[in-house]
Steps between C-alpha positions, in 0.01 A plus 500: 500500500860576455562801311790360300300207371195696357546582130393864425210376294370308809560813717280704267233234503512480880482885509192494258323246708559682822384842354199334343402325814576799742292735268593821689806710527787303664827616634818387320653388835197263539541372144873433570393316817230287335720405215814445705690752303750769600367856453723555193407187333131562574533852355657363190237231456231768536673731239541215256136379546368854470687563166370183350141604595545850359680406172264211412177624325354157551476569878227693673679554824789724622664555847394822689771620724447759775773557757611160625194311380389349179168352372399312187244712317322528165683710230349830455370441146261234644346732757167502316472129556556554869251787510235284323562206763465751782177642351360141450578412862320805632192422298474153661405398845767380734595146415506210743873533523476872584238431757716228658814723503309798636346295777860375605624863499189632689530246773877454521650826375753646496632202323784432254424371149703200564263392783203563290642289213568222760152508642340505156738258337559726194674806392287796598675790336244549230204496745685728750567754220128486403394558865752769558402690167142474615592659832384213715849431638787703589863393504781636721869394518608366831856599554758236599434156355590592141238792492207271417167629407219431752142521399191612706145588444462874377277763639287468181449128574377583856282775370358277232429233760331754731765455762681747718782248594630166377395328832134550399532238227269198553640266755834691471662337807409151393636526148800704605591232753458228236717684251771592752512129619544402143772757432688396832479129398636589140783701659594201717488267215739706302751496782 
């Protein structure tokens, strides 16, 4: 994409798509990189998009800004809906998608969300948030490559499973090797 050929409206649409897909706080410099924009143009697009969200009562989202990062979040007046959703999630058992994601993290973690998404073939942000809120996974920022979140099984997960360490998972080496081979293969395909 060439910055000069993207109309402002399309830049905002691309920004919205990126924020929705990413699902977590993302650095403005990374947004500029992904959208092929200069920092000033990126910041201007973010400001315009943020104003449109805030000023439109028909929209349920706003931009949350903290330091050099932003995230697409629910407007505060809709927090009760989010609370009900979370309460309902905790009443239910883990879904097959949650179990699949948790398994990938337990055997391959620490692992970035992009790799989890690729292995599963779907966006995992909602599932990861659910697992994180339940305390089954932890996330840490790995410095360097855009400060990406990496997910790993939590102490609570190990405790719940009756394990003292991750390597005690059933057939740990076998499944870790399968997932690592898959990850290496996918990295080679993307080059």
